[in-house]
C-alpha positions in Angstrom: -44.8 22.0 79.3 -46.5 25.4 79.7 -43.1 27.0 80.1 -41.8 25.5 76.9 -45.0 26.5 75.1 -44.7 30.1 76.4 -41.0 30.2 75.3 -42.1 29.0 71.8 -44.7 31.8 71.5 -42.3 34.4 72.7 -39.7 33.2 70.2 -42.2 33.4 67.3 -43.4 36.9 68.3 -40.0 38.4 69.2 -39.3 40.0 65.8 -42.7 41.7 65.8 -42.2 42.8 69.4 -38.9 44.5 68.5 -40.5 46.3 65.6 -43.3 47.5 68.0 -40.5 48.6 70.3 -39.0 50.8 67.6 -42.3 52.4 66.7 -43.0 53.2 70.4 -39.4 54.6 70.9 -39.7 56.6 67.7 -42.8 58.3 68.9 -41.3 58.9 72.3 -38.7 61.3 71.1 -41.4 63.9 70.4 -43.1 63.2 73.8 -39.8 63.4 75.6 -39.0 66.7 73.9 -42.3 68.2 75.0 -41.9 66.8 78.6 -38.2 67.9 79.1 -39.2 71.4 78.2 -41.4 71.5 81.3 -39.9 69.0 83.8 -36.2 68.8 84.9 -34.4 65.8 83.5 -33.7 64.0 86.8 -37.3 64.4 88.0 -38.5 63.1 84.6 -36.3 60.0 84.8 -37.1 59.3 88.4 -40.9 59.4 87.9 -40.6 57.4 84.6 -38.5 54.6 86.0 -40.3 54.4 89.4 -43.7 54.1 87.7 -42.4 51.4 85.3 -40.7 49.5 88.2 -43.8 49.4 90.3 -46.1 48.3 87.4 -43.8 45.5 86.3 -42.9 44.4 89.8 -46.6 43.8 90.5 -47.3 42.1 87.1 -44.3 39.7 87.5 -44.6 39.2 91.3 -44.4 35.3 90.9 -41.1 35.7 89.1 -39.3 36.7 92.3 -38.9 33.0 93.1 -36.2 33.0 90.4 -34.2 35.7 92.2 -30.4 35.1 92.4 -27.4 37.2 93.2 -26.3 37.1 89.6 -29.8 38.3 88.5 -29.5 41.2 91.0 -26.0 42.2 89.8 -27.0 41.9 86.1 -30.2 43.8 86.5 -28.5 46.5 88.5 -25.7 46.9 85.9 -28.3 47.1 83.2 -30.2 49.7 85.2 -27.0 51.8 85.7 -26.1 51.8 82.0 -29.7 52.6 81.1 -29.9 55.5 83.6 -26.6 57.1 82.4 -27.7 56.7 78.7 -31.0 58.4 79.4 -29.3 61.2 81.3 -27.1 62.0 78.3 -30.0 61.5 75.8 -32.4 63.7 77.8 -29.9 66.5 78.3 -29.0 66.2 74.7 -32.6 66.4 73.7 -32.8 69.8 75.5 -30.2 71.2 73.1 -31.1 69.6 69.7 -34.1 68.5 67.7 -36.0 65.3 68.4 -35.3 64.0 64.9 -31.5 64.4 65.2 -31.6 63.0 68.8 -33.4 59.9 67.4 -30.9 59.2 64.6 -27.7 60.0 66.6 -28.9 57.7 69.4 -29.0 54.8 66.9 -25.2 54.9 66.7 -25.2 52.3 69.5 -25.8 49.7 66.8 -22.4 50.5 65.3 -20.7 50.7 68.7 -21.8 47.2 69.9 -19.1 45.2 68.0 -16.3 47.4 69.2 -17.6 47.2 72.8 -17.6 43.4 72.4 -14.0 43.7 71.3 -13.0 45.4 74.5 -14.9 42.9 76.6 -14.3 39.6 74.8 -11.2 40.5 72.7 -13.0 39.5 69.4 -11.7 41.9 66.8 -14.3 43.7 64.6 -14.2 42.6 60.9 -13.9 44.8 57.8 -17.7 45.3 57.7 -17.6 46.8 61.2 -14.8 49.1 60.2 -16.6 50.2 57.0 -19.8 50.8 59.1 -17.9 53.0 61.5 -16.5 55.1 58.6 -20.0 55.4 57.0 -21.5 56.3 60.4 -18.8 58.9 61.1 -19.6 60.6 57.7 -23.3 60.5 58.5 -22.8 62.0 61.9 -20.8 64.8 60.4 -23.6 65.6 57.9 -26.3 65.5 60.6 -24.4 67.2 63.4 -22.1 69.8 61.8 -23.6 73.3 61.3 -22.7 75.6 58.5 -19.7 76.9 60.4 -18.4 73.4 61.0 -19.3 73.4 64.7 -21.0 70.6 66.6 -24.1 71.3 68.7 -23.6 70.3 72.3 -26.9 68.4 72.2 -25.4 66.3 69.4 -22.3 65.5 71.5 -24.4 64.5 74.5 -26.6 62.3 72.3 -23.6 60.5 70.9 -22.3 59.8 74.4 -25.6 58.3 75.3 -25.2 55.9 72.4 -22.1 54.5 74.1 -24.0 53.6 77.2 -26.9 52.2 75.2 -24.4 49.9 73.5 -23.1 48.9 77.0 -26.7 48.2 78.0 -27.2 46.0 75.0 -24.0 44.0 75.7 -25.1 43.6 79.3 -28.6 42.4 78.4 -27.1 39.8 76.0 -24.7 38.6 78.7 -27.3 38.0 81.4 -30.5 37.3 79.5 -29.4 33.9 78.4 -29.2 32.4 81.9 -31.4 34.6 84.1 -35.2 35.2 84.1 -35.6 38.0 81.5 -38.8 39.4 83.2 -37.1 39.6 86.6 -34.0 41.2 85.1 -36.2 43.9 83.5 -37.9 44.6 86.8 -34.6 44.9 88.7 -33.3 47.1 85.8 -36.0 49.6 86.3 -35.8 49.5 90.1 -32.1 50.3 90.0 -32.6 53.0 87.4 -35.2 54.6 89.6 -32.9 54.5 92.6 -30.1 56.2 90.6 -32.5 58.8 89.4 -33.8 59.7 92.8 -30.3 59.9 94.1 -29.6 62.4 91.3 -32.7 64.4 92.3 -31.4 64.5 96.0 -27.9 65.6 94.9 -28.8 68.1 92.2 -32.0 69.3 93.8 -33.5 70.6 90.6 -36.5 72.9 91.2 -39.9 71.8 90.1 -41.7 74.6 88.1 -44.9 75.7 89.8 -48.0 74.1 88.2 -45.8 71.8 86.1 -48.1 68.7 86.5 -50.7 69.7 84.0 -53.0 67.1 82.4 -50.9 67.2 79.3 -47.7 66.5 81.2 -49.3 63.7 83.2 -50.5 62.1 80.0 -47.0 62.3 78.6 -45.5 60.8 81.7 -48.0 58.0 81.5 -47.1 57.3 77.9 -43.3 57.4 78.7 -43.7 55.2 81.8 -46.2 52.5 80.6 -45.4 52.3 76.8 -41.9 53.7 76.2 -40.4 52.1 79.4 -42.6 49.2 80.6 -43.7 47.9 77.3 -40.8 48.8 75.0 -37.9 47.7 77.1 -39.7 44.5 78.1 -40.3 43.8 74.4 -36.7 44.6 73.6 -35.3 42.3 76.3 -37.6 39.5 75.1 -36.5 40.1 71.5 -32.8 40.0 72.3 -33.3 36.7 74.2 -35.1 34.9 71.4 -34.0 36.7 68.2 -30.5 36.3 66.5 -28.3 39.3 67.4 -27.9 40.5 63.8 -31.7 40.4 63.2 -32.5 42.1 66.5 -29.9 44.9 65.9 -31.1 45.7 62.4 -34.8 45.7 63.7 -33.8 48.0 66.6 -32.2 50.4 64.2 -35.6 51.2 62.8 -36.1 53.4 65.9 -34.1 56.1 64.1 -36.2 56.5 61.0 -39.4 56.2 63.0 -38.1 59.0 65.3 -37.5 61.3 62.3 -40.9 60.4 60.8 -42.8 61.2 64.0 -40.7 64.4 64.4 -41.6 65.6 60.9 -45.3 64.7 61.4 -45.9 66.0 65.0 -43.0 68.4 65.7 -42.9 70.2 62.3 -39.2 69.5 61.8 -37.8 70.1 58.4 -34.5 68.2 57.8 -32.1 69.7 55.3 -30.6 67.8 52.4 -27.3 67.4 54.2 -29.2 66.0 57.3 -31.2 63.6 55.0 -28.0 62.3 53.4 -26.5 61.9 56.8 -29.5 59.9 58.0 -29.2 57.6 54.9 -25.5 57.0 55.6 -26.1 56.2 59.2 -28.8 53.7 58.3 -26.6 52.1 55.7 -23.9 51.9 58.3 -26.2 50.0 60.6 -27.2 47.6 57.9 -23.5 47.0 57.0 -22.5 46.4 60.6 -25.3 44.0 61.4 -25.9 42.1 58.2 -22.5 42.5 56.5 -24.5 42.9 53.3 -25.1 39.1 53.3 -28.4 39.6 51.4 -26.2 40.9 48.4 -24.1 37.7 48.4 -26.7 35.0 48.4 -25.7 33.8 45.0 -22.0 33.7 45.5 -21.8 30.0 46.3 -23.8 29.2 43.1 -21.4 31.1 40.9 
């Protein structure tokens, strides 16, 4: 009875949890930008995922009774895609603005139907194709400089979107049958392992005196809110919210990212970038809602 009651509460709260996720993620682009300017990428990710894994492992200690091989495999696969996505996103953030990084990351919402096609052989419909065209035009306006060249940070950010899409597909696959809380813990544990392996292989040097009170505060924010809280909220939302609703709510991360960048990072987007942002956002709406809200009266006609 208590499990059913808990599930009902989570189902009712899931849309609000997803919106809270996008607000946290939107603000984290500015925090990440400031942190990555001081701390090497692999160190940043290793500390972030390790702290998140330890906190959630302790909080959800009783959930380990639901551990299965499938849960281990699914959580590890989720963690692998998440780690790779963050590697590309963080390296991209070093070479572009936090606002552009936020919006270009949101391309994963468009890529999900095409990734499903590759996995399940379900062909994208005309709305998915239209969304891809709109998204491509938007990316061009956001990414192309005056000399029609693309910033390397933009390219890396777009690649990260592919792996975020793979992460979303994997979450949808395993969250329906496995314990979502345990999956999230294993996801962070595996991401932390991959990050520490990268530290050992790449051996990036830590700057002397890097761990200032400001950086420690940023790491705490990224670990506890942007990782522990936000990804847990996202996974719960994907489990209890219809996919179209969850995806369009998750796409709010992009405008929140730009808003926080303008407020706190003094970014000033150009008119072309603004038009690109609008096209990408319309593309997300097209892909995930198929403009169904415009066709409500068709059956009555």
